[in-house]
N, C-alpha and C positions, 0 to 999 in steps of 0.2 A: 855305624849310624846307632843312631837312639830311637827303640823300636816299641819300645814305651808305650801304651795306649792308656790315653787321657782318658777318664773316666768322672764325665760330672752328673749322671742320670743313673741313680737305681733301684729297684724295686726290690725290698728284702721283708723277711716275716718275723713277728715278733708273738711271744706269750711269755706273762707273767707268769708266777709260780703259784700250783692252785693251794689252799691251806692246808692244814693237814687236819685230820679229822679227829675228832674229840675222846676222849679214853672213856669208857664205862668200864669202871672201876670201884672194887671196895675194900678199903682196912680190913684186915685180917689180920690175927692175933690169935696166938697159940691157944686151944681151946675156946676161944671166941671168935669161930669163923668170918662174920658178919657185922662190923662196925661203923657200917655207917659206909656211904658213898667216898671217892678219892679221888676219880680220874680228874684228869687236867686239863685244859683247851690245846686244842692243835694250833702249831705255830703259825705266823702266816706266808702267803709266798713270796719269793725276793719280785719286788721292783725293777720294769726296766728304764735306763736314763741314758741320754745322749749328752755328749760332754765334746766343747768346742777343743780344737787343738791346734795350735797356731802353729806347730810342723807339722802339719799336714797338708799336701797340695792336690790333692784328687780324692775321687773315692773306689779305684783303686782298688783299692783291697777288697770289696763287698761284693768283687765278682767272685770273687773264692771260699766268702763265707757268705750266706744270707736267711740264715736262718739261727734268730736268738732265742733260745730260752733263758729265765731265771729260774731259780731252784726252788723246788716244791718246800711246802712247810712241813716238819715235821709231825707224829701223829704225837699226842699230848701223853703224859706220863701217869705211873699212877702216885699216890703221896701228892698229887694235886700240883704235879711238875707239867711248866709248859713247854711243848715240843719245841725246836729249835727254831726260829723263823729261816726261811729258805733267802737262797744267795743271791744278792741283789744280781743286774747284769750292767755295766757303764758301757759303751758303747762309743769312740770316738770317734769325732766329726772333723773335718776344716771348718775352719769358722766361715759361717756364710751360707750353711748349710741350712735349707731349707726341711722338713719334715711333711708329709703331706700324708693324710690317707686316701690310701689307692683305689676306696670305692667311690669316696665321695667325689676327691681332690680337693678338698678341705685343708686348709693351711693349720697342723697341730701346733708348732711351734717353730721356732726359728734359734738357732744356736749359734750365736753372733758374737759372743766375746770369748776370748780362752780361758781356759778351767770354767764354762758357764755350764752346771750342770742341769736338765730339763729333765723332770719326772715325767715319761712319757705311758709307761704302761703302772699302773698300782697290781701288786702280787693280790692274790688272792684272802680271803679274811679265812683264818684257822676257825673250826666249830668249838664249840662247847664243850667242855668234859661233865659227868655228870652230875659231879659235885656241881656246879653253877642251874642245876634245875632243881634244886631242892626248897621245898617251902612250908609253912607253915603246916600245910595238912598230906604234905608228900615228899614224904623222909628221905625214904630209899626207890632214888628214882635210878629207872633199871634199863637207862638212855642215854645217850647222845650225840650232839650234832654232828653230821658231817663237815668238812671244809669248804671252802668257796672254789670251784672250779669257774679257770679262765676259757676266755678262745683265743684262737690265733688269729690275728691283726695282721694285716699286710699294710706297707707303710711306702712309699717313694723318697729318697733324700737325693735333692735336685738342690747341686752345691751352684751356690752365686756368689762373685769374687766382691772381697770386699774393699773396693779402691777408691782414693778422691779424682784421678782422670783416668778416665776412658779413652785412650789411642784408639782411634777406628780410621777405617776406608778400604780400598780396593787392593788385592795383595799388590808388595810389591815394590809401593811406594814410599818405603822404608819405617815401618815403625818400630820394628824391634831395632835398626839401629840405632835411630832418637834413645830408646829408651837405653839402648847402654851408652849411650853419650851423654845420656841426666843422670845416670843410677850406676848403681855398683853390678848393676843384673848383666846375664852374658845370653839371654838369647840368641838362638841358631841363627846366623843370616848368611842367606845366599840372593846368587840374582835370582832365581826364581820361585813362580809364583806358590802360599798356600808353604812355602818354609817352614811357618809359625799354625804349627796345630793343634796350642794350647795356649791357653791367656797365662801370660807370664809380669812379672810381679816385681818393680822394683823401686826403692826408696829415691826419691832426689831431695838432692839441699839445696836451698836459696839460704847465705848466709845461717843464722840461727833458725829459720824453720827446714821445716819438712812434710813431706807430702808421698803416699805409695800409686803408681800410678801402674798401669794395668798396658798390655800391649794385648788384646783384641785382635784373636786372626782374622784376616782381610777376609772382607765382606763383597760377595758380589750384588750383580742384580738377579735380581729374584729370592733373595735370602730370606726376606720376610716369611716367603712359603718352604722354607727348607732350604731354599737350593744352595749347592757349592757346601759352605760350615756352618749356611743358615741359623735355624735356632736355637743348634748344639752352646751358639754362643753368645746370644745377641742378649742373652737373659744375665752374661757375665755384666751388660755394661749397667743394666740395669740396676745396679748397687752403688755406680758413681756418683761421683754429684759435680763432675762436669765434664763436659768431653771437648777431646782435642782433634780435631778431623784435618789429616793430614790427606794431601791430595800434592802426584807427582806433576808440579807446574811446566816439568820440563817437555812431556807429551814423548818423551825419546817411548814411551812403547807404544807409538797408534792412537792412545787415550786422546782424548781431548779434557783435561783437567775440568773446565765449567760441567761439560755433561758429565762428570765422576762424581762431582762434588753435590749435584744436582741428584741423581740417583740413590747415592747415599744416601741419604735425607732423606728421600723417599721412603727406603726403604724402613729407616730408622721410625718414623710416624705410622707407618701401613701395620710392624710389628707393634707398637706402643706409643698410644700420644703423650705418656711422662717422658717416657724415654725421647721423643722428638723434642721436648719441653725444656729440658738439661740445658742450662748452658753450654756452649758451643764459640770454640775461638777457631778456627783455620789455620794451619802450618802448612805454608806452600814449601815444598822439601826440594831436591835437586835445583837450587836456584846456578847452581854451575855449570849448568848441560847446558850447550848452544839453542838456544828457540825458549828457555826460563823467562828472559827478561819479559818479550811479545806477550807471552801468556800470564808474565804476573799483571804486566797495563792491563789486558782485557779481565780478567779478575776481579782486579780491586774495582774494575768500572762496573762489575755486575755485582759484586757482594760486599761492597767496601764500605757500606753505605746501615747494611746489617750485621756484617759480621769485623771483628777486629783482627786481622790478616797478618800473621807473624812473615816473612820469607825469611827460609834456614838452607844452609846445604848438614844437613846431618853429620854424609860422613867426615868429613872437617872440624863439627862445631860451629862455625859461623851463624850467629846468629841467636844458638841456644841461651847463652846469657838475658838475652831479653825478652826470649820465650820465658824462662822460668820465671825472672820477677813478673811478668805479667799475669802467670799461671798463681804464684803465692800471692798476688794480691787481686783476684778475685777468690782462692779458696777463703780469703780472709771475711768473705761478705756473706758467706753462703755455710749455712749450720749444720750441723755431721750429720755424716751417714746415719740412720737408724732404722733397728730391727723392723722385720715385717711382722705384723702385729697378728696375732692368730686368728680366725674363725668364733667370732664370741660363743655361737650355737652351738659349737662341735661337741661332740661328743662320742668314743665308740663307742659302738653300737653295741649293745647288752641285753641282757635277758629283761620281760617286763615280767616282774612276776604275777602279774595280775592277768595277764593274757593266759588264755587257752583254746584251741580247736580239737570240734570233735569227730572223728570218721566211724566207717566203717569197716573191718579189716575181711579179707575174705574169708575168713570164719563167720562172720555174722556180730563179732563181737562188735563192743565203740570201745576206741582208741583215743586216750584224752592225748595229747602235747602239747606243748607250749612251755613259757618263761614259770608258768603256775606249776608246771609239771619236776621242773626242777628247782625249786623251792621245795615242794612235798619230800622230794628224793631223798634233797642236805637234810631233814629236819623231822623223819618218819624211820620210824625202828618196828620195824613187822609184828614182835612175838610180844612187843610190852604195852598194855591197856592205854594209858593214858596216852602215850604214844598216837595210837589211835583212833583214842577219841578226840585228836584235833587232825587228824587226818578226815575225821568223819565232819568238824566244824566245817573247817576251809571249804569242804566241798562245797558246804549249803550255805555259807555265808559269800566265795568267791562266786556263786549261781552254777557250780555245774551239775548239781542234780535238777534244777529245773530246765538248763539245756538239755541233759541226755533227755529226760521226759515228753518235753518240747519237742526232741528227732523221733521218739517212739520209742526210746528206753524202757520194756515193763518188767514187770519182778521176774528174778531168776533171771536175766541177760546179761552176759558176760562184758564186764566192761576191765580194760587196764588203763592203769595209771602209772609209765614208766617199767617198775619192776615188779606193781604188784597188780595181782589181777583177785577179782572178785565179784561174787552175785549181787545183783544190784538189785537192795532190797530198802521198802519206805520204811 
């Protein structure tokens, strides 16, 4: 028995690499201990890419590895040497995998093609070495910039099967049997409900034409609300260009094929109007069973004007050639499957380097937090006068000094900015 668990939706965490720190260094020769700055830049952090892989069928591997981190950039070296960039991470996913931001639910990208390589998180920039801070007036800067720090982000991977035709219908109506008859696919077939627990794909051929057919696990009433296999597999039908709605026209299991057809279409419409609007043909299976002929007449009378109806017997193959020709002709008139576009306004949350907040800790000190603090911590070196002048200028330009005064900060009060603690002086 196949015990593999089909996985088509997972949550993972990603972190691009931090940028390497710039080097604070001075060239030295024998007898000349300081001959000018020569500190190199830090290397950029590694980025994270998703890559489409046609040989992957689900997202099971992400159940065992759910955290991915790119390499950090190396620190800059002496003699103006730039640090080595961090290693990129490539994450292989099945074709048709949509990546969503876990926090907002917005679409980051759709990995649609085999071999497609999509940048999702860019690595942090390396810090500048002290040689980059030389000016006409400052010949020997004794400070360097720290590398850019990156944050962890959670994303949802959601796989949607890419196929031309989706086979839908109640359990045990013969979808898997039909797929095995019209393609080389070998899905599990048995005479009980929910034999199929994951979408099966097969390539069907009609003379020189070929198209991909997806056998979607059987739906039941309430599927749009998640009943049975519900939401787990309705998403896979959204990728298809057309639907083949399979009904058991024999009614051998005590179900009415007319009612079954109405119920499944109701579930498709409730789940998605787009799904319900896909071109649909009806395949009446098990025409060799007693009672099928009478039900077929009744079915045609009710739905014959709205839908094209094809009677077949999947187990013997009777009627499947006519069905394949009809599917091929319809597909010729339909546009190809398109990738889902990303949300235009989406960006992973990052620090706003103009934003700051002030609060008082238990000792009465004024503590400044926010994106502005991250910027200052990256660019300020405490033991360097030029760097500290930059620090003080930014506090004034960004309105921090004014905000401190408005909150009652007076001369001599303690102010904390990141790792920097100082007495407030006007």
